[in-house]
BASE-682446 format. One line per field, with one value per residue (C-alpha): residue number from 1; residue in one letter; x, z, y. Coordinates in Angstrom, 2 decimals. Layout:
k: NUM,...
r: A,...
east: X,...
up: Z,...
north: Y,...
//
This chain:
k: 1,2,3,4,5,6,7,8,9,10,11,12,13,14,15,16,17,18,19,20,21,22,23,24,25,26,27,28,29,30,31,32,33,34,35,36,37,38,39,40,41,42,43,44,45,46,47,48,49,50,51,52,53,54,55,56,57,58,59,60,61,62,63,64,65,66,67,68,69,70,71,72,73,74,75,76,77,78,79,80,81,82,83,84,85,86,87,88,89,90,91,92,93,94
r: M,S,T,P,S,V,T,A,P,E,V,V,I,Y,L,S,D,W,C,G,Y,C,R,R,A,R,S,L,L,E,S,K,G,V,A,F,T,E,I,D,V,D,L,T,P,N,S,R,A,E,M,V,A,R,G,G,G,S,T,V,P,Q,I,F,I,G,A,L,A,V,G,G,A,D,E,L,Q,A,L,D,A,A,G,R,L,D,S,M,L,K,K,N,G,A
east: 61.59,58.20,58.22,57.58,54.15,53.36,50.88,48.95,49.63,46.63,44.87,42.58,40.15,39.22,35.86,32.86,29.35,28.75,31.68,31.85,35.28,35.14,33.01,34.92,38.19,36.35,34.72,38.42,39.76,36.55,37.73,41.38,39.01,41.33,40.41,40.21,39.24,36.62,36.65,33.71,35.14,31.91,30.90,34.02,35.11,38.48,39.38,39.87,42.90,43.93,43.84,46.30,48.22,49.29,50.24,47.41,45.92,42.59,40.39,38.69,39.37,42.75,44.13,46.84,49.09,50.43,51.74,52.14,49.74,48.70,46.51,42.77,41.52,43.25,47.01,45.41,43.48,47.20,48.72,46.87,46.61,51.19,50.90,51.95,49.06,48.62,51.99,51.95,48.92,50.58,53.70,54.77,53.06,55.99
up: 172.40,171.46,170.53,167.62,167.49,166.74,164.51,164.99,161.75,159.77,160.33,157.10,157.42,154.61,155.23,154.49,156.71,156.56,158.36,162.01,162.07,160.63,163.26,166.10,164.52,164.12,168.07,169.16,167.25,168.73,172.03,171.48,170.58,167.11,163.93,160.85,157.43,156.70,152.80,152.08,149.38,148.35,147.96,146.42,142.98,142.71,146.69,146.89,144.52,146.29,149.52,148.37,146.06,149.70,150.96,152.90,152.59,150.17,152.62,155.15,157.27,156.29,158.86,157.92,160.69,158.40,155.96,157.88,156.69,160.47,159.02,160.27,163.59,164.59,164.15,166.15,169.06,169.40,169.49,171.78,174.31,173.22,174.73,171.37,169.95,171.51,170.58,167.07,166.82,168.79,166.25,164.38,160.78,157.89
north: 263.98,261.94,258.24,256.87,255.32,251.64,250.50,247.20,244.89,244.86,241.78,240.23,236.54,235.26,232.93,231.80,232.61,228.89,228.21,227.10,227.09,230.96,231.91,230.56,232.64,235.72,235.14,234.91,237.87,239.69,238.71,240.32,243.11,243.15,245.03,243.07,242.52,240.09,239.12,236.17,233.91,233.12,236.40,238.26,237.41,235.49,236.03,232.28,232.54,235.42,234.10,231.32,233.22,235.29,231.96,230.96,227.50,226.61,226.22,228.84,230.78,231.77,234.32,236.41,238.70,241.56,239.46,236.59,233.59,232.26,229.56,228.47,228.65,225.85,227.80,230.82,229.13,227.27,230.70,231.87,229.14,229.23,233.06,234.53,235.76,239.03,240.24,239.71,241.32,244.52,244.17,247.10,246.07,245.74
//
């Protein structure tokens, strides 16, 4: 009998290329070896409105792990410091 495969949740980061907090969040995700989708709100039409509608704030970065709106770089780093980020990144996506 095979065990069910666990699929990591999709990670999406809304960002701006000029944003230092965005670079910090991207760097943390990269250090975890996480595949993620970047959406540049300055280059992608309607993406800022989409980001806010998904439950994120109006500033960048906004990070989503699956359907969960994590928040920005500070919140992402706080999750990591608390030891919660790794498990969130590995949970079965909903």
